[in-house]
C-alpha positions as a Markdown table, in Angstrom:
| # | Residue | x | y | z |
|---|---|---|---|---|
| 1 | Met | 10.2 | -0.8 | 28.2 |
| 2 | Lys | 9.3 | 1.1 | 25.1 |
| 3 | Leu | 5.9 | 0.4 | 23.7 |
| 4 | Lys | 5.9 | 0.2 | 19.9 |
| 5 | Ile | 3.1 | 2.5 | 18.9 |
| 6 | Arg | 2.9 | 3.1 | 15.1 |
| 7 | Asn | 2.7 | 6.8 | 14.2 |
| 8 | Ser | 0.0 | 8.0 | 11.8 |
| 9 | Lys | 2.3 | 8.3 | 8.8 |
| 10 | Ala | 3.4 | 4.7 | 9.2 |
| 11 | Lys | -0.2 | 3.6 | 9.8 |
| 12 | His | -1.3 | 5.3 | 6.6 |
| 13 | Ala | 1.5 | 3.8 | 4.6 |
| 14 | Lys | 0.7 | 0.3 | 5.9 |
| 15 | Lys | -3.0 | 0.8 | 5.0 |
| 16 | Thr | -2.4 | 2.1 | 1.5 |
| 17 | Gly | 0.9 | 0.6 | 0.4 |
| 18 | Phe | 1.4 | -1.6 | -2.6 |
| 19 | Leu | 1.1 | -4.9 | -0.7 |
| 20 | Ser | -2.1 | -4.0 | 1.1 |
| 21 | Arg | -3.6 | -3.0 | -2.2 |
| 22 | Gln | -2.6 | -6.3 | -3.7 |
| 23 | Lys | -4.8 | -8.1 | -1.1 |
| 24 | Thr | -8.1 | -7.0 | -2.7 |
| 25 | Lys | -9.5 | -7.3 | -6.2 |
| 26 | Asn | -9.9 | -3.6 | -6.7 |
| 27 | Gly | -6.4 | -2.9 | -5.3 |
| 28 | Arg | -4.9 | -5.2 | -7.8 |
| 29 | Lys | -6.8 | -3.3 | -10.5 |
| 30 | Ile | -5.3 | 0.0 | -9.3 |
| 31 | Asn | -1.8 | -1.5 | -9.1 |
| 32 | Ala | -2.2 | -2.9 | -12.7 |
| 33 | Arg | -3.3 | 0.6 | -13.8 |
| 34 | Gln | -0.2 | 2.2 | -12.2 |
| 35 | Arg | 2.0 | -0.4 | -13.8 |
| 36 | Arg | 0.5 | 0.4 | -17.2 |
| 37 | Arg | 0.9 | 4.1 | -16.7 |
| 38 | His | 4.4 | 4.2 | -15.3 |
| 39 | Gly | 6.0 | 0.9 | -16.4 |
| 40 | Ala | 6.9 | -1.4 | -13.5 |
| 41 | Ile | 6.4 | 0.4 | -10.1 |
């Protein structure tokens, strides 16, 4: 049976991706700033 172990790259993406930023107040602030700078993400 293969154990599903997440590699570092995926781990980093999960920790710092859009949705995980949306979960905190400051993260939403960062996402809003990106949206202002680049249009919709």
